C-alpha positions as CSV (number, residue, x, y, z in Angstrom):
1,M,5.5,-3.2,-2.5
2,H,7.5,-6.0,-1.1
3,W,6.4,-7.6,2.2
4,Y,10.0,-7.1,3.4
5,P,11.7,-3.7,3.1
6,N,14.8,-2.5,1.1
7,R,14.5,-4.9,-1.8
8,R,14.4,-2.9,-4.9
9,S,12.2,-3.9,-7.7
10,G,11.8,-2.6,-11.3
11,L,8.5,-0.9,-10.2
12,A,10.2,0.9,-7.2
13,A,10.7,4.2,-9.0
14,I,7.1,4.2,-10.4
15,L,5.7,3.7,-7.0
16,Q,8.1,6.0,-5.4
17,L,9.7,3.2,-3.3
18,V,9.8,2.9,-5.1
19,L,6.1,-4.7,-10.6
20,L,3.0,-18.5,-22.1
21,T,2.0,-21.5,-23.6
22,E,3.5,-24.6,-21.9
23,L,7.1,-23.8,-22.7
24,A,9.4,-24.8,-20.0
25,L,12.1,-27.3,-21.4
26,V,9.9,-28.1,-24.5
27,S,10.3,-27.3,-28.1
28,P,9.8,-23.5,-29.0
29,S,7.2,-24.7,-31.5
30,T,4.9,-25.4,-28.6
31,A,4.9,-21.9,-27.7
32,V,3.9,-20.5,-31.1
33,E,1.5,-23.1,-32.1
34,G,-2.1,-21.6,-32.8
35,T,-1.1,-18.1,-32.3
36,E,-1.8,-15.3,-34.7
37,D,1.3,-13.1,-34.0
38,D,4.9,-13.1,-33.2
39,L,4.4,-12.2,-29.5
40,P,5.1,-15.7,-28.1
41,R,8.4,-16.0,-30.1
42,Q,9.5,-12.5,-29.0
43,I,8.9,-13.3,-25.3
44,E,10.5,-16.6,-25.5
45,I,13.7,-15.1,-27.0
46,F,13.7,-12.4,-24.4
47,L,13.2,-14.8,-21.5
48,S,15.8,-17.3,-22.8
49,G,18.3,-14.5,-22.5
50,V,17.2,-13.6,-19.0
51,Y,17.1,-16.9,-17.2
52,S,19.6,-19.8,-17.0
53,D,18.7,-23.5,-17.1
54,E,21.0,-24.1,-14.3
55,E,19.7,-21.5,-11.8
56,P,16.6,-20.7,-10.1
57,G,14.3,-18.9,-12.5
58,A,10.7,-17.9,-13.0
59,A,7.2,-18.8,-14.2
60,I,5.5,-16.4,-16.4
61,I,2.0,-16.0,-17.9
62,V,0.7,-13.3,-20.3
63,M,-3.1,-13.1,-20.9
64,R,-4.5,-11.2,-23.6
65,H,-8.4,-10.7,-24.1
66,G,-9.1,-13.7,-21.9
67,E,-6.8,-16.0,-23.8
68,V,-3.3,-17.3,-22.9
69,A,-0.8,-15.4,-25.1
70,Y,2.2,-16.9,-23.4
71,R,2.9,-19.4,-20.5
72,G,6.0,-21.0,-19.4
73,A,8.8,-21.4,-16.9
74,F,12.6,-21.2,-17.0
75,G,15.3,-22.4,-14.6
76,M,15.3,-24.7,-11.5
77,A,12.6,-25.2,-8.9
78,N,15.0,-27.0,-6.7
79,L,18.7,-27.0,-7.0
80,E,19.6,-29.7,-4.6
81,L,17.2,-32.1,-6.2
82,G,17.8,-30.9,-9.8
83,V,14.1,-30.4,-10.3
84,P,13.2,-27.9,-13.3
85,L,10.7,-25.3,-13.0
86,E,7.2,-25.8,-14.6
87,P,4.5,-23.2,-15.0
88,E,2.0,-25.0,-12.8
89,M,4.3,-24.9,-9.8
90,V,3.4,-23.0,-6.5
91,F,5.4,-19.8,-5.4
92,R,5.2,-17.6,-2.4
93,L,3.5,-14.3,-3.6
94,G,4.7,-11.9,-1.0
95,S,2.8,-8.6,-1.2
96,I,0.6,-9.6,-4.1
97,T,-1.4,-11.0,-1.1
98,K,-2.5,-7.4,-0.3
99,Q,-4.9,-7.3,-3.3
100,F,-6.6,-10.5,-1.9
101,T,-6.8,-8.9,1.6
102,A,-8.2,-5.6,0.1
103,A,-10.9,-7.6,-1.9
104,A,-11.9,-9.5,1.3
105,I,-12.4,-6.2,3.1
106,L,-14.7,-4.9,0.3
107,L,-16.6,-8.2,0.4
108,L,-17.4,-7.5,4.0
109,E,-18.4,-4.0,3.2
110,E,-20.8,-5.4,0.6
111,D,-22.1,-7.7,3.3
112,G,-22.9,-4.5,5.3
113,K,-20.5,-5.5,8.1
114,L,-18.2,-2.6,7.9
115,S,-17.4,0.5,5.8
116,V,-13.9,1.5,4.7
117,T,-14.5,4.9,6.1
118,D,-15.0,3.5,9.6
119,P,-12.3,4.3,12.1
120,I,-10.2,1.2,12.9
121,T,-11.0,1.6,16.7
122,D,-14.6,0.5,15.9
123,Y,-13.1,-3.0,15.4
124,L,-9.9,-2.7,17.5
125,P,-10.9,-0.5,20.3
126,D,-7.6,-1.0,22.2
127,Y,-5.3,0.0,19.3
128,P,-3.5,3.1,20.2
129,T,-4.0,5.8,17.5
130,H,-2.1,8.4,19.3
131,G,-5.1,10.8,19.0
132,H,-5.6,10.4,15.4
133,T,-8.6,9.0,13.4
134,I,-7.4,6.1,11.4
135,T,-9.8,4.6,8.9
136,I,-9.8,1.3,7.3
137,E,-9.2,3.1,4.0
138,H,-6.1,4.6,5.3
139,L,-4.9,1.1,6.0
140,L,-5.9,-0.1,2.4
141,A,-4.1,2.8,0.8
142,H,-0.8,2.9,3.0
143,T,-1.7,6.4,4.1
144,S,-2.3,5.7,7.8
145,G,1.1,6.9,9.1
146,I,1.5,3.6,11.0
147,Y,5.1,2.4,11.3
148,S,5.7,-0.8,9.2
149,Y,6.9,-3.6,11.5
150,T,9.2,-5.0,8.8
151,A,11.3,-1.8,9.2
152,I,12.1,-2.4,12.8
153,P,15.9,-2.7,13.1
154,G,17.0,-6.2,13.2
155,Y,13.5,-7.7,13.0
156,M,13.9,-9.4,9.7
157,L,17.0,-11.1,10.9
158,T,15.7,-12.8,14.0
159,T,12.2,-12.0,15.2
160,V,10.6,-12.9,11.8
161,R,11.4,-16.5,12.6
162,Q,9.0,-16.6,15.6
163,D,5.5,-18.1,15.4
164,M,3.1,-15.4,16.6
165,T,-0.6,-14.9,17.1
166,V,-2.2,-11.9,15.4
167,D,-2.3,-10.0,18.7
168,E,1.3,-10.7,19.3
169,L,2.3,-9.5,15.9
170,I,0.3,-6.2,16.5
171,D,2.2,-5.8,19.7
172,Q,5.4,-5.6,17.7
173,F,4.5,-2.3,16.2
174,K,1.4,-0.7,18.0
175,D,3.5,1.5,20.4
176,H,5.7,2.9,17.7
177,P,5.2,6.7,17.1
178,M,3.1,7.5,14.0
179,E,5.3,8.6,11.0
180,F,2.8,11.2,9.9
181,S,-0.9,12.2,10.3
182,P,-3.4,9.8,8.5
183,G,-3.9,10.9,4.9
184,E,-0.9,13.2,4.9
185,R,1.3,11.2,2.6
186,W,1.8,7.7,1.3
187,S,4.2,5.4,2.9
188,Y,4.2,1.6,2.4
189,S,3.1,-0.1,5.7
190,N,3.0,-3.8,6.1
191,S,1.5,-3.1,9.7
192,G,-1.6,-1.6,8.0
193,Y,-2.3,-4.9,6.3
194,I,-1.8,-6.9,9.5
195,L,-4.4,-4.8,11.1
196,L,-6.8,-5.4,8.1
197,G,-6.5,-9.0,8.7
198,A,-7.3,-8.6,12.5
199,I,-10.3,-6.4,11.5
200,L,-11.5,-9.1,9.0
201,E,-11.3,-11.8,11.6
202,K,-13.1,-9.7,14.2
203,V,-16.0,-8.9,11.7
204,S,-16.3,-12.3,10.0
205,G,-15.8,-14.5,13.1
206,V,-13.5,-16.7,11.2
207,S,-9.7,-16.9,10.6
208,Y,-8.2,-14.8,7.7
209,A,-7.2,-18.2,6.1
210,E,-10.6,-19.6,6.2
211,F,-12.4,-16.5,5.0
212,L,-10.2,-16.3,1.8
213,Q,-10.7,-20.0,1.3
214,K,-14.6,-20.0,1.5
215,R,-15.2,-16.5,0.0
216,I,-12.4,-16.2,-2.7
217,F,-10.5,-19.3,-3.5
218,E,-13.4,-21.9,-3.7
219,P,-15.8,-19.6,-5.6
220,L,-13.2,-18.6,-8.1
221,G,-11.8,-22.1,-8.6
222,L,-8.3,-21.1,-7.3
223,E,-7.3,-24.7,-6.5
224,R,-3.6,-24.1,-6.2
225,T,-3.7,-20.8,-4.1
226,Y,-2.9,-21.3,-0.4
227,Y,-2.5,-19.5,2.8
228,G,1.2,-20.4,3.8
229,G,2.2,-22.5,6.6
230,P,4.0,-25.7,7.4
231,Q,1.4,-27.8,5.4
232,I,2.5,-30.0,2.5
233,I,1.7,-28.2,-0.7
234,P,2.2,-30.1,-4.0
235,N,4.6,-28.7,-6.5
236,R,5.9,-26.1,-3.9
237,V,9.0,-24.2,-5.3
238,T,12.1,-23.7,-3.2
239,G,13.2,-20.0,-2.8
240,Y,16.8,-18.8,-3.0
241,D,18.7,-15.8,-1.9
242,S,22.4,-14.7,-2.2
243,D,25.0,-14.7,0.5
244,G,27.2,-12.4,-1.6
245,D,29.4,-15.1,-3.0
246,G,26.6,-17.3,-4.5
247,L,23.2,-18.7,-4.0
248,R,21.9,-20.2,-0.8
249,N,18.7,-21.5,0.5
250,A,16.4,-18.7,1.6
251,Y,16.4,-18.0,5.3
252,P,13.4,-19.5,7.2
253,L,10.7,-17.4,8.5
254,S,7.3,-18.1,10.2
255,M,4.5,-17.6,7.8
256,T,2.4,-16.3,10.7
257,Q,4.6,-13.1,10.3
258,P,3.5,-11.9,6.9
259,Y,0.0,-12.9,7.6
260,A,-2.5,-10.8,5.6
261,A,0.3,-8.6,4.3
262,G,2.2,-11.3,2.4
263,S,1.5,-15.0,3.3
264,L,-0.2,-16.4,0.2
265,L,1.2,-19.0,-2.3
266,S,-0.1,-19.5,-5.9
267,T,0.6,-20.3,-9.4
268,V,0.7,-18.0,-12.6
269,D,-2.5,-20.0,-13.7
270,D,-4.4,-19.2,-10.6
271,L,-3.3,-15.5,-10.6
272,A,-4.5,-15.1,-14.2
273,R,-7.8,-16.6,-13.1
274,W,-7.9,-14.2,-10.1
275,D,-7.2,-11.2,-12.3
276,A,-10.0,-12.3,-14.8
277,A,-12.4,-12.8,-11.9
278,L,-11.7,-9.5,-10.2
279,F,-11.8,-7.3,-13.3
280,G,-14.6,-9.3,-14.9
281,G,-17.0,-8.6,-12.0
282,E,-17.3,-12.2,-10.7
283,L,-16.2,-11.2,-7.2
284,L,-16.9,-7.6,-6.3
285,S,-19.5,-5.1,-7.3
286,P,-18.7,-2.3,-9.9
287,S,-18.5,0.2,-7.2
288,S,-16.4,-1.8,-5.0
289,L,-14.0,-2.5,-7.8
290,E,-13.8,1.2,-8.5
291,K,-12.8,1.9,-4.9
292,M,-10.2,-0.7,-5.1
293,T,-8.6,0.7,-8.4
294,T,-9.0,4.5,-7.8
295,P,-6.0,6.1,-6.4
296,F,-6.4,7.5,-2.8
297,T,-6.5,11.3,-2.6
298,L,-4.2,12.7,0.0
299,N,-5.1,15.5,2.4
300,D,-3.5,18.2,0.1
301,G,-5.4,16.9,-2.8
302,S,-2.6,15.1,-4.7
303,S,-2.8,11.5,-5.6
304,A,-1.2,8.6,-3.6
305,N,-0.9,6.6,-6.9
306,Y,-2.3,3.7,-5.0
307,G,-5.8,2.3,-4.4
308,Y,-6.5,-0.7,-2.3
309,G,-3.8,-3.4,-2.6
310,L,-3.0,-2.1,-6.1
311,A,-0.7,0.7,-7.4
312,T,-1.9,2.9,-10.2
313,T,0.5,3.7,-12.8
314,T,1.1,3.9,-16.6
315,L,2.7,1.7,-19.2
316,R,3.6,3.2,-22.5
317,G,1.0,5.9,-22.0
318,L,-1.8,3.3,-20.9
319,A,-3.3,3.2,-17.4
320,A,-2.2,0.2,-15.5
321,L,-2.7,-1.5,-12.1
322,T,0.2,-3.5,-10.6
323,H,1.7,-4.9,-7.5
324,G,5.0,-6.6,-6.7
325,G,6.0,-8.9,-3.9
326,G,9.1,-9.8,-2.1
327,I,9.5,-12.4,0.7
328,F,12.5,-14.5,1.6
329,G,13.5,-16.4,-1.6
330,F,10.8,-15.0,-3.9
331,L,10.2,-11.8,-6.1
332,T,6.8,-11.5,-7.8
333,L,4.9,-9.2,-10.0
334,G,1.4,-8.8,-11.4
335,L,0.4,-6.2,-13.9
336,H,-3.0,-5.4,-15.5
337,V,-3.7,-3.0,-18.4
338,P,-7.4,-2.6,-18.6
339,D,-7.6,-0.7,-21.9
340,K,-5.8,-3.6,-23.7
341,D,-7.2,-6.3,-21.5
342,I,-3.7,-7.7,-20.8
343,Y,-2.4,-9.3,-17.5
344,V,1.1,-10.4,-16.9
345,A,2.4,-12.4,-13.9
346,V,6.1,-13.2,-13.1
347,L,6.9,-15.4,-10.2
348,S,10.6,-15.9,-9.4
349,N,12.3,-18.1,-6.8
350,N,15.5,-16.2,-6.8
351,T,15.8,-12.8,-5.0
352,A,19.4,-12.4,-6.2
353,H,18.6,-12.5,-9.9
354,Q,19.2,-9.5,-12.0
355,P,17.2,-8.2,-13.9
356,D,14.3,-8.6,-11.4
357,T,10.6,-9.4,-11.9
358,G,9.7,-5.8,-12.3
359,Y,12.0,-5.4,-15.2
360,V,10.9,-8.6,-16.8
361,G,7.3,-8.0,-16.3
362,L,7.3,-4.5,-17.7
363,K,9.4,-5.6,-20.6
364,I,6.9,-8.4,-21.4
365,A,3.9,-6.1,-20.9
366,A,5.1,-3.5,-23.2
367,M,5.6,-6.2,-25.8
368,A,2.1,-7.4,-25.2
369,V,0.5,-3.9,-25.7
370,G,2.5,-3.6,-29.0
371,D,4.9,-0.9,-27.9
372,P,8.0,-2.5,-26.6
373,F,10.7,-0.7,-24.6
374,E,13.8,0.3,-26.6
375,D,16.8,-2.0,-26.1
376,F,19.6,0.4,-25.6
377,K,23.1,-0.7,-27.1
378,A,26.2,0.5,-25.4
379,I,28.6,2.6,-27.4
380,E,32.2,3.7,-26.7
381,V,32.7,7.3,-25.6
382,D,35.9,9.2,-25.1
383,P,36.4,9.2,-21.3
384,S,37.3,13.0,-21.4
385,A,33.8,13.7,-22.9
386,L,32.3,12.3,-19.8
387,E,33.6,15.0,-17.5
388,R,31.3,17.7,-18.9
389,F,28.4,15.9,-17.2
390,E,29.8,15.9,-13.8
391,G,28.2,17.9,-11.2
392,V,25.0,18.2,-9.0
393,Y,21.4,18.1,-10.6
394,R,18.6,19.3,-8.3
395,I,15.4,17.2,-8.4
396,D,13.5,19.1,-5.8
397,E,14.0,20.7,-2.3
398,G,16.2,18.3,-0.5
399,N,16.8,15.8,-3.4
400,T,19.8,15.9,-5.9
401,R,21.5,13.5,-8.2
402,T,25.3,13.7,-8.2
403,V,27.1,12.8,-11.4
404,S,30.8,11.8,-11.2
405,V,33.5,10.2,-13.4
406,D,35.6,7.3,-12.1
407,E,38.2,5.5,-14.1
408,G,36.6,6.5,-17.4
409,R,33.0,5.5,-16.3
410,L,30.1,7.7,-15.4
411,F,28.2,7.3,-12.1
412,T,25.0,8.7,-10.5
413,Q,24.0,8.9,-6.9
414,R,20.7,10.3,-5.7
415,T,20.5,11.8,-2.2
416,G,20.5,8.9,0.3
417,G,20.9,6.3,-2.5
418,D,23.5,4.0,-3.9
419,R,26.2,4.9,-6.4
420,L,25.2,3.5,-9.8
421,E,27.0,3.2,-13.1
422,I,25.3,4.5,-16.3
423,T,26.3,3.4,-19.8
424,P,26.1,5.5,-22.9
425,H,23.9,4.7,-25.9
426,S,24.4,8.1,-27.6
427,E,26.3,11.3,-27.0
428,T,23.9,12.5,-24.3
429,G,21.7,9.4,-23.6
430,Y,22.6,6.9,-20.9
431,F,21.0,3.8,-19.4
432,Y,21.4,1.6,-16.3
433,K,22.2,-2.1,-17.3
434,E,19.5,-4.5,-16.4
435,S,17.0,-1.7,-15.8
436,L,14.5,0.1,-17.8
437,T,15.5,3.4,-16.2
438,H,17.5,5.7,-18.5
439,L,18.4,9.3,-18.8
440,E,19.2,12.2,-21.1
441,F,21.4,15.1,-20.5
442,V,20.2,18.3,-22.0
443,V,23.0,20.6,-23.2
444,D,23.2,24.2,-24.3
445,E,24.9,25.4,-27.7
446,Q,28.3,25.0,-26.1
447,G,27.6,21.5,-25.1
448,N,27.3,22.1,-21.4
449,P,24.6,20.4,-19.3
450,T,21.6,22.5,-18.3
451,H,19.5,19.7,-16.8
452,M,19.0,15.9,-16.7
453,L,15.8,14.1,-17.9
454,M,15.4,10.8,-15.8
455,Y,12.9,8.2,-17.0
456,P,12.6,5.7,-14.0
457,D,11.7,2.3,-15.1
458,G,11.0,3.6,-18.6
459,A,8.3,5.9,-17.3
460,D,6.3,7.9,-19.9
461,E,7.2,11.3,-18.2
462,P,10.6,12.2,-17.1
463,E,11.9,13.4,-13.9
464,K,13.7,16.8,-14.5
465,A,16.7,17.8,-12.5
466,A,18.3,21.1,-13.2
467,Y,22.2,21.3,-13.3
468,V,23.2,23.5,-10.3
469,G,27.1,23.3,-10.3
470,P,30.0,21.1,-9.7
471,A,30.0,18.7,-6.7
472,P,31.4,20.2,-3.4
473,P,35.2,19.9,-3.2
474,G,36.1,16.7,-1.5
475,K,32.7,15.1,-2.0
476,K,33.2,11.4,-2.3
477,L,30.6,9.1,-3.6
478,D,30.2,5.8,-1.8
């Protein structure tokens, strides 16, 4: 979901990537004044334990039934100047931009200027489709098979700093082989949203930035939402990354690069206004909104779990729509729960912070719907008891999770993934610290494992992996 790749968010597993009353630095009583329940205090206590006053942090808003249930900010907006974060400050959004791009395309469809079922070559006739028919809808739903330019080896270290025109940006990826036939599967592609921006400009006759300003920002009153660039933006927050030993200023990049896939900046207040307008019918027709929020159906009839610029998922058994973002120095999340009329936005200026915005946003959203996630407490387990869980658990064809003991601690490693420690909260239950992901070992009458139930990011339905035997001799986990 992020504009740049390989950045894990708390929503990554859900998407198979696998995302406050004026509170900052003021009395807690401000947060709870005028409320009818304990939600603001619960959120404040949770966030106070997540973010430090001395480090970059986050701005958060929770909307419920059109009213602010919680709004605040924690941490620093600029470490070098000693400026604390405030909720009205402006953050880079990263890939939350994509829902704005999707809505803009749907506005053009309502204008009669295009159809999402049109082949992209109707508008970009020189784009090489390698013999395939790629539609605008394929781009919107990340099912085009077009290689994502942000995954080009080395691209994000050097090339990303160069100013480029839209055509020059398309030249970076257009000749890469297709990853799969359009509609065959879902694979996140920032390239697809670059092409959507190019189509928008071709059809509308104006720049992407101007179109959004005139057709979305101004009509909806989004006064602190911007297309990013070198312009002076009041209350713009500084972004931070990690160099392995500590925090550093985020590496520079040209904002011509994320373009229609990730170049917007905004505030939690404007995002709440955007969400209310989008789902309140102020911008799109009901049929357009339905297209945007309905998961794309793949060629084999299965669901891509993604509409147009929004992922479709569940939260505590409730349907939810969400998207995260990641761009140098910033991690973001927006989540909408239609049945409860709840919206949560978390904007952070620290990509190194753990837990991340996905974890924070999901935890808060679960509180807001009245079904909070369980807070697992670590317990002591005899190290010898851990050994019974060692072995290989098969998820599906080609994917396993290997469990191993190392110096009295238990670790898991999925095929191609990192080695991660799990902490016991019961005899058979384990969780990953600073994550909602947890698992349960199912054992037989003799106490031997038969399978593993994995709940990625606290998902309602578990991923089941059958125990298939010990790890191969000599197998060493990274």
